[in-house]
N, C-alpha and C positions, 0 to 999 in steps of 0.2 A: 369710495367704498362701494359705488354702484357697479354691478356686473356689466361688462362691456357688451355682452350679448343682449342684455335687457335694453341698454342704451341704443343699440342698433335697431331693435324692434320698436322702441319708442320713437326714434327718428323716422322710421319708415311709416309708422302709423300717423304721426303728425303731418308728414309730407303728403300723405294720402288725403288728409282732411283739407289742408290748405298750405301751399308752399310758403306762405308768409309766417307760419309758426316759427318762433325763434327760441331755441333751447340754450339757456345759459347755465353753466355749472358753477357752483360756489366751491372753488378749489384754492388751496393755500400753497401747496408745494408739489413737487413731483414733475413728471414730464407731461406738460399740458397737451401735447400732440397725441398722446395715447387716447385722450377722450375728446379732444377738439379736432374734428376732421370731417370729411365729407359724408361719413356714415354715422356719426354720433352727434356730439354737441356742436352747435354753431360757434359758441364762444364760451369763455369762462372769466372769472375774476382774475385780474392781473396783479396778484399779490407780489410777484417777483420784482415788480417795479415800484410797488407802493412805498416801501420804506425809503428807497433812494430819492423819491420825489420830494419828500420834505426834509430829509437829513442832508441832502445836497445843499439846501439853502441854510440850514442851521449850522453846518460846518464849513460853509463857503467852499464847497468841493463839488463842482459840476462834473468832475470825472466820474463820480459814483453813479449818477443817474444816466449819463450818456453811455458809459460802459455797459450798464444794464440794458439799455435800449439797443446798443450794438449787438450784445449777446443774444437778445431776443429777436431783433428785426433787421439786423445789419445786412449789407449787400452780399455777404458770402453765403454759399449754399449750405454750410454747416449750421447756420444760426437756428435757434430753438424754435421760433414761431414765425418765421418769415412768411408773409402772405396771409396770416391769420388776423382776425379782428377781435382782440381780447377786450374785456370791459375794464377800462382804466378809471381810477378813482383817487381822489385826495383824502377821502374819509368815507365811512359807511356806518351801518348800524352796530358794528362790533368794535370800532376803534375810536380813539380820541378825535374829536373834530379838529379840522385843520387849523382853524383860527386859534385853538388852544395849544396846539403842539408846535406851531412856529414860534421861534424865539424873537423874530423881528416881524411885527405885523405888516410892515411895508412889503414883505415878500409875498403876500397872499395873491396879489395881482399877477406878478411874473410866474408864480407857481401855477396858477390856472392857465396862463398862456402856454406854459410847458405841457400841461395836461391836454389842452385842446390841439396842440401841435404835434404831439407824439403819435406814433402809429396805434390804431385801435379806436375804440368807441369811448368818448369822454362821458363820464357819468357824474352828475352833481347830486350829492345827498341833500335831501330837503332841509331847508334852514341854513345850510352852509353857503347858499348863494347870497345871503346878506351878512354872513360872518357870525352865525350862532356859535356859541362856545359850549363845550362839555368835555370832561375827562372820563376815560374808561374806568378810572378808579372810583367814580361816582356811581357806577352801575348802569344797567340797561335803561332804567327810567330816564336818566339824564341824557343818555345818547339818543333816545327815541322820544323826545319830549313832544308834547302837544302845543301847537302855537295857535293863538286866537286868529291871527291873520298874517299873511306874508308881509315882509318889509321891503320897500323899495329904497335902495341907496346906491351910492356910486359903484360899489362892488357888483350889485345886481345888474346894473346897466352894462358894466364891463363884461361880465360873464355872458350877458345876452348878446353883446357884440361879438364875442369869441364864438358863441354857438352859431350865429348867423354866418360868420366867416367860414367856419368849419363846414357847415351845411352846403355852402355855395362853392366849395373848392373840392374838386375830385382828387387833387394831389394830397390834400389833408385827410380825405376819407380813405383813399386807396393807394396813395403813392409810396414809392420806395423810401427808405430811410438811409441817410448818410451824414456823418459828422463832418462839418466844414471847418469850424474853429472850436478849440477846446482849451480853456484855461480854468483856474480854480474858481474865479468869481464870475465868469461869463462864458457863454457858448453860443454857437450858431450851428443849427443843423438844417438839412435840406429834406424836403418831401417832393418827390418828382413823379410825374407820369409823362407819357410821350408828348402831351400837349401843354403841360403846366409845370412850373417850378415855383415852390414856395420856400422861403427862408424863414426859419423861426429863430429869432435873436433874443437871448435872455441875458440881462446884466443884473446880477444880484448885489453888486458893490455899491458904494456910496459916491463913486466918481464916474464921470464920463470916460469911456475907454475907446481906443481906436483899434478896430479889428482888421487886419490885413488878410484879404482873401479875394479870390476871383469871383466877383459878383455876376459876371457873365453879361451885364448890361449896366448902363449908367443910372437908370431910374426904374422904379417898380411901383406898384400900387400897394399901399398899406391896407391890408384886408380888414383892419379894425376900424380905421377912420375913413377909408375910401380916398384918402389924399395921396398925391404922388410922393414917393420917397426917393431922395437923391443919395445914392450909395457913396458919393465922393468922400473918400477917406474912411468910410465904414464906421462912423462914430455911433456908439451905443450909449444912450442916456442912462443914468443910474436908475 
């Protein structure tokens, strides 16, 4: 609803104060590039991938989220927001918390792996890093609860490891996006720069699967654990 001329003046004013000013728009639908560009907003909320992020796990259909990511950030020139860094989220102040909307609680860790692996800026809503629950039907006070203290648990540690991996990888921060393997229950996609290649592998199923693809090398470094990973056979644990 904001006037484009106003946004241009706002961007110029903020750039004049400090080039580190970062303008994020809360946008649900429409053409994000009309407002997210070099003259207006730096970023906006990526609602166009929000629903697919959780429903792909609930319906065991990785095609939904990967096709959304290809439409937004794929290698073709026609893609909607290629090169932009949108604000990605699993939940926020206006929607049901992710721990409450997932039908299988075991999916929360691979979902966050997807969030930190996809193009854009991963954003974790306070409380959700330890699995806080709340439904939108309960109203804003439930979604925006006050907590006496943060909770440290396995999920918190895992998201911390994902954040560290993302921060240390230029490919995850700025790399191109390409789908490598895509099946209903599992997928592998690639983030790449000239100097680095990262493969993000998600298996939402209950069984180990073997994914056949050109890994490009025999071994790699697991960015979450720091250990070496042997691609031999391409096995993905459940």
